[in-house]
C-alpha positions in Angstrom: -119.0 18.8 52.2 -122.4 20.3 51.6 -123.3 23.6 53.2 -126.6 23.3 55.0 -128.9 25.6 56.9 -127.0 24.9 60.1 -123.8 26.4 58.8 -125.6 29.7 57.9 -127.3 29.8 61.3 -124.0 29.2 63.1 -122.5 32.0 61.1 -125.4 34.3 62.0 -125.1 33.3 65.6 -121.3 33.9 65.6 -121.7 37.4 64.1 -124.5 38.2 66.6 -122.5 37.1 69.6 -119.5 39.0 68.4 -121.6 42.1 68.2 -123.1 41.6 71.7 -119.6 41.0 73.1 -118.2 44.1 71.4 -121.0 46.3 72.5 -120.7 45.2 76.1 -116.9 45.3 76.4 -116.2 48.5 74.4 -115.9 51.9 76.0 -115.4 53.7 72.7 -118.7 55.0 71.1 -117.7 54.3 67.5 -116.8 50.7 68.4 -120.2 50.3 70.1 -122.0 51.5 67.0 -120.1 49.1 64.8 -120.9 46.3 67.2 -124.6 47.1 67.0 -124.3 46.9 63.2 -122.7 43.4 63.7 -125.8 42.5 65.7 -128.0 43.7 62.8 -125.9 41.8 60.3 -126.3 38.5 62.3 -130.0 38.9 62.3 -130.1 39.6 58.6 -128.1 36.5 57.9 -130.7 34.5 59.7 -133.5 36.2 57.9 -132.0 35.4 54.5 -131.2 31.9 55.6 -134.8 31.1 56.5 -136.0 32.8 53.4 -133.7 30.7 51.2 -134.3 27.3 52.8 -137.8 27.5 54.2 -139.8 30.0 52.2 -140.0 29.1 48.5 -143.2 31.0 47.6 -143.0 34.3 49.4 -140.0 36.5 49.8 -140.7 37.7 53.4 -137.2 37.1 54.7 -135.6 39.2 51.9 -138.1 42.0 52.4 -137.5 42.0 56.1 -133.7 42.1 55.5 -134.1 45.0 53.1 -136.1 47.1 55.5 -133.9 46.1 58.4 -130.8 47.2 56.6 -132.4 50.5 55.7 -133.4 51.1 59.3 -129.9 50.1 60.5 -128.3 52.6 58.1 -130.6 55.4 59.3 -130.0 54.4 62.9 -126.2 54.5 62.4 -126.3 57.9 60.7 -128.4 59.4 63.6 -126.2 57.8 66.2 -123.1 59.3 64.5 -124.7 62.7 64.4 -125.6 62.5 68.1 -122.1 61.3 69.0 -120.7 64.3 67.0 -122.8 66.7 69.0 -121.7 65.1 72.3 -118.0 65.0 71.2 -118.1 68.8 70.5 -119.0 69.4 74.1 -116.8 66.8 75.9 -113.8 66.3 73.5 -113.5 62.6 74.3 -114.7 59.2 72.8 -114.9 57.4 76.2 -118.5 56.4 77.0 -117.9 56.8 80.7 -117.6 60.6 80.3 -121.2 60.9 79.0 -122.9 59.9 82.3 -125.2 62.9 82.5 -127.3 61.9 79.5 
């Protein structure tokens, strides 16, 4: 069995949908942040897939993935810091307690 572009796209879609479902259903802030990282990973899989199968001359998909990963890491670090500041005042991880933001 040969692995084609459709297998990679299905994997990217599955990771993306898993991240969407996790961010919608979770009430815990850390789980929501990890779910957002799953969404970013699903998009990165699709970028690399299209760069590998469709773009033989330029490396635009790889460059987008590199910047997207760097932006995702910075976003995750900032979100963790903001959550730390919120946790110090409320002493809970439940997202429902942070309604006054």
